[in-house]
C-alpha positions as CSV (number, residue, x, y, z in Angstrom):
1,M,25.1,-66.8,-136.0
2,A,26.1,-65.3,-132.7
3,G,23.6,-65.1,-129.8
4,P,22.6,-61.9,-128.0
5,P,25.3,-59.9,-126.3
6,K,26.0,-60.8,-122.7
7,I,25.6,-57.6,-120.8
8,G,26.0,-58.9,-117.3
9,T,29.5,-60.4,-117.6
10,S,33.0,-59.1,-118.1
11,A,36.6,-60.3,-117.6
12,R,36.2,-59.3,-113.9
13,G,33.1,-61.5,-113.4
14,V,29.4,-60.7,-113.1
15,L,28.6,-57.0,-113.1
16,S,26.0,-55.6,-110.8
17,L,23.0,-53.6,-112.0
18,E,24.5,-50.6,-110.2
19,S,27.5,-50.6,-112.6
20,P,27.5,-47.7,-115.0
21,E,29.3,-50.0,-117.5
22,V,26.2,-52.3,-117.5
23,R,23.8,-49.4,-118.1
24,E,26.0,-48.0,-120.9
25,N,26.3,-51.4,-122.6
26,L,22.6,-52.1,-122.3
27,E,21.6,-48.6,-123.6
28,Y,24.0,-49.1,-126.5
29,E,22.6,-52.5,-127.6
30,L,18.9,-51.4,-127.2
31,T,19.4,-48.2,-129.2
32,R,20.8,-50.3,-132.0
33,R,17.4,-52.2,-131.8
34,K,19.2,-55.4,-130.6
35,R,18.1,-57.8,-127.9
36,A,20.3,-58.1,-124.9
37,T,20.7,-60.6,-122.1
38,M,21.5,-59.8,-118.5
39,R,22.2,-61.9,-115.5
40,M,20.0,-60.9,-112.6
41,S,21.1,-60.3,-109.0
42,G,18.8,-59.8,-106.0
43,S,15.4,-61.1,-104.9
44,S,13.0,-58.3,-105.6
45,M,11.4,-60.1,-108.6
46,K,11.0,-63.5,-107.0
47,P,9.5,-65.9,-107.9
48,A,9.4,-64.8,-111.6
49,I,13.1,-63.8,-111.7
50,E,15.5,-65.1,-109.2
51,D,19.1,-64.4,-108.4
52,G,21.3,-65.7,-111.2
53,D,18.6,-66.0,-113.8
54,L,19.3,-64.7,-117.3
55,I,16.7,-62.3,-118.7
56,T,16.3,-61.2,-122.3
57,I,15.6,-57.6,-122.9
58,V,14.1,-56.0,-126.0
59,P,13.9,-52.3,-127.0
60,V,10.6,-50.5,-126.5
61,R,9.1,-47.5,-128.2
62,P,8.6,-44.5,-126.0
63,N,5.4,-44.7,-124.0
64,S,4.5,-48.1,-125.3
65,S,4.8,-49.9,-122.0
66,R,1.7,-51.2,-120.2
67,A,0.8,-52.3,-116.7
68,G,2.1,-55.8,-116.2
69,D,5.2,-55.4,-118.3
70,V,8.5,-56.3,-116.7
71,V,10.8,-53.4,-117.6
72,V,14.4,-52.3,-117.2
73,F,14.6,-48.6,-116.2
74,T,17.0,-46.2,-114.6
75,T,16.5,-44.6,-111.2
76,E,17.2,-41.0,-110.4
77,S,20.6,-42.0,-109.3
78,G,21.3,-43.7,-112.6
79,T,21.2,-47.3,-111.5
80,L,19.2,-50.0,-113.3
81,L,16.1,-51.7,-111.8
82,V,14.1,-54.6,-113.2
83,H,10.5,-54.3,-111.9
84,R,7.0,-54.8,-113.1
85,I,4.9,-51.8,-114.0
86,V,1.8,-51.6,-111.8
87,R,0.4,-48.3,-113.0
88,L,0.8,-45.6,-115.7
89,I,-0.1,-42.0,-115.0
90,K,-0.8,-39.5,-117.8
91,R,-0.6,-35.9,-116.8
92,E,-0.2,-32.9,-119.1
93,G,1.1,-34.9,-122.0
94,Q,3.7,-36.7,-119.8
95,V,3.6,-40.4,-118.9
96,S,5.0,-41.6,-115.6
97,A,5.2,-45.2,-114.4
98,I,4.9,-46.8,-111.0
99,A,6.7,-50.1,-110.8
100,R,7.2,-52.7,-108.0
101,G,9.3,-55.8,-107.6
102,D,7.1,-58.9,-107.4
103,N,8.6,-59.7,-104.0
104,S,8.4,-56.1,-102.7
105,Q,5.8,-54.8,-100.4
106,S,5.7,-51.2,-101.6
107,P,6.0,-49.7,-105.1
108,D,8.9,-47.6,-106.4
109,P,8.4,-43.8,-106.6
110,P,6.8,-42.7,-109.9
111,F,9.3,-42.1,-112.7
112,P,9.1,-40.6,-116.2
113,S,8.4,-43.4,-118.7
114,V,11.2,-42.1,-120.9
115,R,13.6,-43.7,-118.4
116,I,12.4,-47.2,-119.5
117,L,15.3,-48.7,-121.5
118,G,13.6,-52.0,-122.5
119,Q,11.2,-54.8,-121.6
120,A,12.2,-58.1,-120.2
121,V,10.5,-60.7,-122.4
122,S,11.9,-64.0,-121.1
123,V,13.9,-65.5,-118.3
124,Q,16.2,-68.5,-118.4
125,K,16.0,-70.1,-115.0
126,R,19.5,-70.7,-113.5
127,S,18.4,-73.9,-111.8
128,S,16.7,-75.7,-114.7
129,K,17.9,-73.7,-117.8
130,K,14.2,-73.6,-118.7
131,V,13.2,-70.5,-120.7
132,I,9.9,-68.8,-119.6
133,A,8.1,-66.0,-121.4
134,L,7.4,-62.9,-119.3
135,D,5.3,-61.2,-122.0
136,R,1.6,-62.1,-121.4
137,R,0.8,-62.4,-125.1
138,R,3.7,-64.8,-125.6
139,Q,2.6,-66.8,-122.6
140,V,-0.9,-67.2,-124.1
141,F,0.6,-68.2,-127.5
142,D,3.0,-70.7,-125.8
143,R,0.1,-72.3,-124.0
144,V,-2.1,-72.6,-127.1
145,W,0.8,-74.0,-129.1
146,E,1.6,-76.5,-126.4
147,A,-2.0,-77.6,-126.3
148,L,-2.2,-78.0,-130.1
149,C,1.0,-80.0,-130.2
150,R,-0.3,-82.4,-127.5
151,L,-3.6,-82.7,-129.4
152,L,-1.8,-83.4,-132.7
153,F,0.5,-85.9,-131.0
154,W,-2.4,-87.7,-129.3
155,R,-4.3,-87.9,-132.6
156,S,-1.3,-89.2,-134.6
157,R,-0.6,-92.0,-132.2
158,P,-1.1,-95.5,-133.7
159,T,-4.1,-97.3,-132.4
């Protein structure tokens, strides 16, 4: 079984988020309801996502994003950004989002939520290869599962 497509690499090397080729490939995979992976560049999402980390992106339904979600969206100029939603604004039936990089001082300008391509659900750290969930519900599940496993292991130890 093949893994998710690697959006951030090509024969010429790692592609930048500004590349139209990356945006087109990502849009194609997400419209097919597929997961995609993308190698990150930049420092705006430190410490959650660092330069060289690999993120997994899943498709999202229109207007289903919430504050706290890390999303991939297109700017007015057509480039991709990966930032965390800090606020959603509903006006006259339209939903706009305000996002900000975790390492940024100021938020991005509001943008229509229809420009959100997908949600980043996990990050594989470049330094340790450890995979960390970005989805809060998944983080809670992972912590509960880890605690249960420790408890079961502790109880099953020979005395």
